[in-house]
C-alpha positions as a printed NumPy array, in Angstrom:
array([[ -3.397, -47.722, 119.311],
       [ -6.372, -45.348, 118.955],
       [ -5.163, -43.629, 115.705],
       [ -8.001, -43.432, 113.072],
       [ -7.738, -44.238, 109.437],
       [ -6.052, -40.764, 108.605],
       [ -3.432, -41.181, 111.343],
       [ -4.977, -38.66 , 113.76 ],
       [ -4.43 , -39.69 , 117.47 ],
       [ -7.198, -39.854, 120.184],
       [ -6.728, -40.612, 123.846],
       [ -8.17 , -43.971, 124.929],
       [-11.719, -44.034, 126.266],
       [-11.856, -43.47 , 129.978],
       [ -8.759, -41.535, 130.266],
       [-10.276, -38.187, 131.353],
       [-10.541, -37.778, 135.03 ],
       [-13.709, -36.622, 137.184],
       [-13.183, -33.646, 139.441],
       [-12.847, -34.594, 143.037],
       [-12.647, -38.397, 142.364],
       [ -9.843, -40.689, 142.489],
       [ -8.022, -41.398, 139.357],
       [ -8.141, -45.026, 138.549],
       [ -5.063, -46.86 , 137.728],
       [ -6.412, -48.795, 134.802],
       [ -7.282, -46.083, 132.45 ],
       [ -4.264, -44.108, 133.597],
       [ -1.975, -46.84 , 132.803],
       [ -3.622, -47.66 , 129.636],
       [ -3.116, -43.994, 128.551],
       [  0.472, -44.027, 129.572],
       [  1.212, -47.265, 127.594],
       [ -0.763, -45.941, 124.57 ],
       [  1.375, -42.758, 124.449],
       [  4.732, -44.702, 124.994],
       [  3.66 , -47.02 , 122.147],
       [  2.765, -44.117, 119.848],
       [  6.03 , -42.408, 120.52 ],
       [  8.047, -45.371, 119.641],
       [  6.158, -46.291, 116.489],
       [  6.604, -44.785, 113.047],
       [  4.801, -41.45 , 112.996],
       [  2.353, -40.98 , 110.335],
       [  3.04 , -38.142, 107.75 ],
       [ -0.012, -36.233, 108.888],
       [  1.702, -35.947, 112.323],
       [  4.944, -34.751, 110.998],
       [  6.464, -38.296, 110.638],
       [  7.348, -40.762, 107.781],
       [  5.075, -43.589, 108.499],
       [  8.04 , -45.96 , 108.174],
       [ 10.897, -47.413, 110.12 ],
       [ 13.556, -48.439, 107.685],
       [ 15.131, -45.221, 106.106],
       [ 14.562, -46.316, 102.549],
       [ 10.851, -46.922, 103.299],
       [ 10.641, -43.584, 105.02 ],
       [ 12.079, -41.775, 101.947],
       [  9.717, -43.803,  99.733],
       [  6.678, -42.742, 101.785],
       [  7.799, -38.975, 101.467],
       [  8.597, -39.332,  97.664],
       [ 12.17 , -38.42 ,  98.543],
       [ 15.543, -39.678,  96.83 ],
       [ 18.056, -41.795,  98.457],
       [ 21.803, -41.174,  98.487],
       [ 24.274, -43.872,  98.141],
       [ 22.072, -47.019,  97.551],
       [ 24.589, -50.016,  97.726],
       [ 23.999, -52.595,  94.959],
       [ 25.363, -56.067,  95.125],
       [ 23.269, -57.571,  92.329],
       [ 21.954, -55.238,  89.628],
       [ 19.288, -57.733,  88.551],
       [ 17.479, -57.391,  91.86 ],
       [ 17.319, -54.413,  94.085],
       [ 19.792, -52.476,  96.289],
       [ 20.904, -53.729,  99.75 ],
       [ 18.6  , -51.085, 101.319],
       [ 15.419, -52.246,  99.642],
       [ 13.539, -51.482,  96.591],
       [ 15.097, -48.927,  94.215],
       [ 14.425, -45.359,  94.851],
       [ 15.47 , -42.232,  92.854],
       [ 18.974, -41.062,  93.802],
       [ 22.444, -42.338,  93.761],
       [ 23.915, -45.58 ,  94.033],
       [ 27.267, -47.547,  94.081],
       [ 28.674, -50.884,  93.75 ],
       [ 32.131, -52.427,  94.296],
       [ 34.013, -54.922,  92.094],
       [ 32.043, -57.946,  93.428],
       [ 28.559, -56.688,  92.256],
       [ 26.921, -59.106,  89.819],
       [ 24.958, -57.992,  86.744],
       [ 27.195, -54.839,  86.535],
       [ 27.99 , -53.281,  82.999],
       [ 31.456, -54.628,  83.307],
       [ 32.345, -57.45 ,  85.567],
       [ 34.947, -56.582,  88.108],
       [ 34.603, -52.891,  87.771],
       [ 33.457, -50.35 ,  90.308],
       [ 30.467, -48.04 ,  89.601],
       [ 28.653, -45.072,  90.766],
       [ 25.481, -43.543,  89.277],
       [ 21.95 , -42.172,  89.324],
       [ 18.548, -43.961,  89.308],
       [ 15.287, -42.625,  88.082],
       [ 12.173, -44.335,  89.401],
       [  8.543, -44.102,  88.179],
       [  7.441, -47.121,  89.871],
       [  8.862, -50.628,  90.703],
       [  8.395, -51.604,  87.1  ],
       [  9.834, -48.339,  85.327],
       [ 13.405, -47.644,  86.327],
       [ 16.214, -46.028,  84.493],
       [ 19.937, -46.284,  85.828],
       [ 22.888, -44.556,  84.547],
       [ 26.293, -45.898,  85.749],
       [ 29.598, -44.354,  85.626],
       [ 32.654, -46.873,  85.273],
       [ 35.186, -45.72 ,  87.837],
       [ 37.83 , -48.02 ,  86.22 ],
       [ 37.335, -46.631,  82.6  ],
       [ 35.452, -43.377,  82.665],
       [ 32.691, -44.842,  80.47 ],
       [ 28.969, -44.168,  81.08 ],
       [ 26.269, -46.905,  80.727],
       [ 22.572, -46.824,  80.889],
       [ 19.876, -49.608,  81.564],
       [ 16.121, -49.624,  81.663],
       [ 13.586, -51.618,  83.607],
       [ 10.052, -51.883,  82.079],
       [  7.163, -54.177,  82.664],
       [  9.026, -56.855,  80.63 ],
       [ 12.034, -56.655,  83.142],
       [ 15.583, -55.241,  82.836],
       [ 17.021, -54.46 ,  79.67 ],
       [ 20.622, -54.768,  78.776],
       [ 23.378, -52.232,  79.624],
       [ 24.339, -49.918,  76.927],
       [ 27.467, -47.824,  76.642],
       [ 26.285, -44.273,  76.094],
       [ 29.3  , -43.514,  73.629],
       [ 27.75 , -46.283,  71.406],
       [ 24.562, -44.12 ,  71.098],
       [ 24.82 , -41.771,  68.037],
       [ 23.154, -38.352,  68.471],
       [ 20.438, -37.545,  65.919],
       [ 22.159, -36.742,  62.497],
       [ 25.864, -37.159,  63.939],
       [ 28.758, -35.359,  62.712],
       [ 28.84 , -31.902,  61.354],
       [ 29.349, -30.499,  57.829],
       [ 32.779, -29.796,  56.12 ],
       [ 32.651, -26.677,  53.726],
       [ 34.486, -24.337,  51.663],
       [ 35.22 , -20.755,  53.24 ],
       [ 37.567, -19.389,  50.694],
       [ 40.419, -20.409,  48.689],
       [ 42.854, -20.852,  51.586],
       [ 40.248, -22.059,  54.53 ],
       [ 37.672, -24.761,  55.032],
       [ 35.442, -25.197,  58.049],
       [ 33.931, -28.134,  59.875],
       [ 30.703, -26.723,  61.693],
       [ 27.642, -28.076,  63.426],
       [ 24.959, -29.532,  61.101],
       [ 21.851, -31.354,  62.389],
       [ 24.033, -32.221,  65.466],
       [ 26.889, -30.396,  67.188],
       [ 28.566, -33.942,  68.266],
       [ 31.296, -35.943,  66.62 ],
       [ 32.851, -39.201,  68.011],
       [ 36.518, -39.069,  68.254],
       [ 38.49 , -41.91 ,  69.913],
       [ 35.293, -43.366,  71.537],
       [ 34.348, -40.024,  72.992],
       [ 31.595, -37.521,  71.77 ],
       [ 33.063, -34.235,  71.212],
       [ 31.27 , -30.84 ,  70.766],
       [ 31.792, -29.036,  67.727],
       [ 31.965, -25.237,  68.572],
       [ 29.075, -23.035,  67.391],
       [ 31.254, -21.183,  64.963],
       [ 32.883, -24.458,  63.701],
       [ 36.546, -25.308,  63.419],
       [ 38.478, -23.424,  60.622],
       [ 41.518, -24.768,  58.997],
       [ 44.058, -22.819,  56.604],
       [ 46.173, -24.576,  54.017],
       [ 49.441, -23.811,  55.758],
       [ 50.793, -24.629,  59.191],
       [ 48.516, -27.655,  59.684],
       [ 48.879, -31.241,  60.578],
       [ 49.597, -33.238,  57.484],
       [ 50.01 , -37.008,  58.014],
       [ 50.195, -36.417,  61.791],
       [ 53.122, -34.082,  61.459],
       [ 52.355, -30.366,  62.559],
       [ 53.459, -27.168,  60.843],
       [ 53.32 , -28.401,  57.253],
       [ 51.554, -26.875,  54.303],
       [ 49.348, -28.845,  51.754],
       [ 50.926, -29.961,  48.473],
       [ 49.316, -28.541,  45.296],
       [ 47.634, -31.064,  43.074],
       [ 46.994, -33.57 ,  45.949],
       [ 43.787, -35.086,  47.205],
       [ 43.601, -35.386,  51.111],
       [ 41.277, -37.229,  53.442],
       [ 40.3  , -34.766,  56.268],
       [ 40.305, -36.29 ,  59.811],
       [ 39.73 , -34.609,  63.107],
       [ 41.566, -35.509,  66.358],
       [ 41.976, -34.206,  69.889],
       [ 45.224, -32.221,  70.085],
       [ 45.761, -31.299,  73.795],
       [ 41.998, -31.229,  74.128],
       [ 41.338, -29.287,  71.102],
       [ 39.695, -30.601,  67.992],
       [ 42.079, -30.305,  65.096],
       [ 42.388, -30.976,  61.491],
       [ 44.697, -33.711,  60.225],
       [ 45.224, -34.059,  56.35 ],
       [ 46.262, -37.341,  54.918],
       [ 46.533, -39.172,  51.798],
       [ 45.817, -42.499,  53.577],
       [ 42.207, -43.754,  53.269],
       [ 39.729, -44.724,  55.853],
       [ 38.035, -47.732,  57.431],
       [ 35.252, -48.315,  59.764],
       [ 36.186, -48.894,  63.273],
       [ 35.309, -52.072,  65.124],
       [ 36.798, -51.125,  68.452],
       [ 34.347, -51.227,  71.332],
       [ 33.155, -47.689,  72.183],
       [ 34.188, -46.335,  68.745],
       [ 32.615, -49.027,  66.57 ],
       [ 31.099, -47.704,  63.571],
       [ 33.194, -44.484,  63.42 ],
       [ 35.001, -43.871,  60.171],
       [ 38.707, -43.64 ,  60.991],
       [ 42.059, -43.343,  59.449],
       [ 43.235, -46.856,  58.21 ],
       [ 46.497, -48.393,  59.628],
       [ 45.593, -49.894,  62.923],
       [ 44.594, -49.127,  66.411],
       [ 47.09 , -46.309,  66.48 ],
       [ 44.897, -44.282,  64.181],
       [ 41.655, -44.776,  66.173],
       [ 42.298, -41.226,  67.373],
       [ 41.403, -39.718,  63.781],
       [ 37.999, -39.454,  62.788],
       [ 36.999, -38.837,  59.141],
       [ 35.206, -35.713,  58.305],
       [ 35.71 , -35.029,  54.691],
       [ 37.912, -35.163,  51.563],
       [ 39.51 , -32.044,  49.692],
       [ 41.45 , -31.757,  46.423],
       [ 44.179, -29.035,  46.823],
       [ 44.414, -27.646,  43.384],
       [ 47.521, -27.287,  41.304],
       [ 46.844, -23.532,  41.862],
       [ 47.411, -24.002,  45.689],
       [ 43.756, -23.343,  46.642],
       [ 40.619, -24.887,  47.971],
       [ 37.952, -24.819,  45.339],
       [ 34.049, -25.332,  45.594],
       [ 32.014, -23.638,  42.644],
       [ 29.917, -24.659,  39.731],
       [ 33.042, -26.31 ,  37.96 ],
       [ 34.914, -27.612,  40.985],
       [ 33.198, -29.599,  43.811],
       [ 36.556, -30.42 ,  45.541],
       [ 35.563, -29.873,  49.193],
       [ 33.361, -32.73 ,  50.19 ],
       [ 31.85 , -33.619,  53.647],
       [ 31.738, -37.117,  54.988],
       [ 28.615, -36.266,  57.238],
       [ 25.295, -34.909,  56.02 ],
       [ 26.092, -34.783,  52.391],
       [ 22.446, -34.082,  51.468],
       [ 23.231, -30.436,  52.819],
       [ 26.035, -29.934,  50.293],
       [ 25.629, -28.025,  47.035],
       [ 26.443, -30.548,  44.264],
       [ 25.479, -28.903,  41.134],
       [ 27.858, -28.502,  38.185],
       [ 27.858, -26.067,  35.352],
       [ 30.067, -25.067,  32.485],
       [ 28.908, -22.371,  29.747],
       [ 31.183, -21.817,  27.008],
       [ 30.197, -18.207,  26.26 ],
       [ 32.304, -18.288,  22.92 ],
       [ 32.216, -20.668,  20.036],
       [ 34.826, -23.617,  19.864],
       [ 36.426, -24.725,  16.781],
       [ 37.897, -28.128,  16.874],
       [ 40.809, -28.493,  14.294],
       [ 42.275, -31.686,  15.786],
       [ 41.59 , -34.685,  13.584],
       [ 41.558, -38.425,  14.693],
       [ 41.534, -37.588,  18.388],
       [ 38.932, -36.584,  20.935],
       [ 38.903, -32.897,  21.884],
       [ 37.106, -31.165,  24.704],
       [ 34.356, -28.814,  23.675],
       [ 33.313, -27.623,  27.232],
       [ 35.836, -25.151,  28.429],
       [ 37.798, -27.569,  30.43 ],
       [ 34.681, -29.603,  31.923],
       [ 34.244, -29.95 ,  35.575],
       [ 36.074, -31.578,  38.571],
       [ 34.756, -33.212,  41.666],
       [ 35.521, -35.577,  44.506],
       [ 33.31 , -38.619,  44.959],
       [ 32.583, -40.939,  47.92 ],
       [ 32.034, -44.854,  47.176],
       [ 28.583, -45.289,  45.922],
       [ 28.235, -41.848,  44.496],
       [ 27.559, -41.114,  40.708],
       [ 27.602, -37.972,  38.528],
       [ 25.046, -37.077,  35.816],
       [ 26.175, -34.652,  33.046],
       [ 24.193, -33.146,  30.346],
       [ 25.026, -31.187,  27.063],
       [ 22.864, -28.784,  25.144],
       [ 24.789, -27.239,  22.039],
       [ 24.587, -26.551,  18.364],
       [ 27.407, -27.717,  15.975],
       [ 28.27 , -27.436,  12.209],
       [ 31.095, -28.691,  10.133],
       [ 33.057, -26.888,   7.396],
       [ 33.009, -29.919,   5.074],
       [ 30.098, -31.376,   2.955],
       [ 28.866, -34.964,   4.069],
       [ 31.393, -34.99 ,   6.956],
       [ 30.651, -37.294,   9.903],
       [ 31.684, -36.284,  13.473],
       [ 31.241, -37.786,  16.744],
       [ 30.444, -35.917,  20.257],
       [ 30.346, -37.967,  23.492],
       [ 30.843, -37.522,  27.314],
       [ 34.409, -37.943,  28.604],
       [ 35.647, -38.758,  32.155],
       [ 39.125, -38.451,  33.825],
       [ 40.604, -36.609,  30.98 ],
       [ 44.287, -37.314,  30.924],
       [ 46.732, -37.487,  27.932],
       [ 43.975, -39.208,  26.079],
       [ 40.191, -38.784,  26.535],
       [ 38.136, -41.733,  27.624],
       [ 34.716, -41.485,  25.881],
       [ 32.323, -44.234,  27.193],
       [ 29.219, -42.715,  25.495],
       [ 29.028, -41.06 ,  22.201],
       [ 27.049, -40.741,  18.903],
       [ 28.069, -39.851,  15.369],
       [ 26.362, -37.199,  13.383],
       [ 26.629, -37.342,   9.531],
       [ 26.379, -33.778,   8.249],
       [ 24.603, -33.656,   4.876],
       [ 25.501, -30.207,   3.76 ],
       [ 28.256, -27.466,   4.287],
       [ 27.623, -25.529,   7.427],
       [ 24.52 , -27.4  ,   8.325],
       [ 23.644, -26.467,  11.94 ],
       [ 22.616, -29.439,  14.174],
       [ 21.118, -29.085,  17.461],
       [ 22.557, -31.49 ,  20.1  ],
       [ 21.207, -32.689,  23.456],
       [ 22.692, -35.607,  25.281],
       [ 23.066, -36.907,  28.927],
       [ 25.238, -39.464,  30.548],
       [ 25.838, -40.884,  33.967],
       [ 29.278, -41.941,  35.491],
       [ 28.592, -44.894,  37.604],
       [ 30.839, -47.062,  39.864],
       [ 33.696, -44.466,  40.03 ],
       [ 36.484, -45.012,  42.405],
       [ 36.661, -42.833,  45.508],
       [ 38.554, -39.594,  45.043],
       [ 39.112, -36.995,  42.387],
       [ 37.357, -37.279,  38.805],
       [ 36.801, -35.016,  35.943],
       [ 33.961, -34.903,  33.264],
       [ 33.684, -33.014,  30.014],
       [ 32.122, -33.451,  26.662],
       [ 34.464, -34.03 ,  23.533],
       [ 34.292, -34.269,  19.842],
       [ 36.137, -36.366,  17.256],
       [ 36.396, -35.725,  13.466],
       [ 38.259, -37.004,  10.525],
       [ 39.055, -33.79 ,   8.517],
       [ 38.414, -30.014,   8.572],
       [ 37.036, -27.84 ,  11.342],
       [ 34.214, -28.728,  13.634],
       [ 32.374, -25.575,  15.078],
       [ 30.599, -25.606,  18.587],
       [ 28.234, -22.782,  19.045],
       [ 28.679, -20.099,  21.714],
       [ 25.525, -21.066,  23.278],
       [ 26.849, -24.587,  24.179],
       [ 26.417, -25.386,  27.832],
       [ 27.277, -28.436,  30.228],
       [ 25.424, -29.083,  33.418],
       [ 25.666, -31.83 ,  35.9  ],
       [ 25.042, -32.894,  39.535],
       [ 26.647, -35.549,  42.116],
       [ 23.972, -38.044,  42.77 ]])
């Protein structure tokens, strides 16, 4: 067929007639046969055709995408031919599918025969999967709900004495029951009353209680659930790695977002003396500093027992693996001559102070002012509420702590 290398058609030699002469049958028939063959052959793109006969080849030549490519074996090519960009489907008999025996539909993105990306939707379960082919061959199928967005989660924070908020931080996604849920731009705010407590709606928080804060989908709306029950890491496919409410598969619906201590004064608290609203995610974004400044002198009159000297100290909630460092700068003096007294750090003060680190000062003269500086770290503490302060112990008389005494600290 007389088409040149660019696909342009030219009539066969000898086709044109000469005026006033008989048309020869041979060149005439040759031209007719040539036109018939050209009309029945794939028309070149330059002439408005596709230069292909099979539809998939025609689409490939036009750099077009193909709809509904049928797949019987995901480790080879669709039934129609090589992979093209577009959509595909497979029935339950297809081999190499993300889940054997399931039906799938999806989209394909093709750079060339060695670089292909598939995204498949499981019609049976509603899960999405992805797979990539490179020059090294096909990779494994990966469930998209197992891919954690960068940063993950959000940030639980203090709003005011009766409200806390879970808002986007680094990412606006959190996984709940195996599905990624978008955290609203303004966050999710919870009050301290008429909330879910232990899965029961319409309750108020109990003063003096430490709660783990979970998020679950309540009729399609992400909602707070406060619980005194701790957490575990899920191993359930699709939700594996998510920190959830402990207690079994029925609690997979609750994803951990934080911890709060609802104080005896019936308030949420987060300030320099109380870090009692803690986020499970993105803790590096939290404010963790602690500070107590006496502002007035303290006189310790109790003898033979430890007594706090830092205005009640500080309170904080800790996650596993966290520590607290506290520091004291103060000046002290005793009424009695040659009277020894001790000052130390104290944690979880109850009916009796626990003082794991202290040192004794032996005062040489009456009212001899001593400058004191000490630091200590609470390590290996259990998860939950803790307190810290500095305390003093003496045998007789009165121990004075100056008004300039200050205690600082930080969760580390």
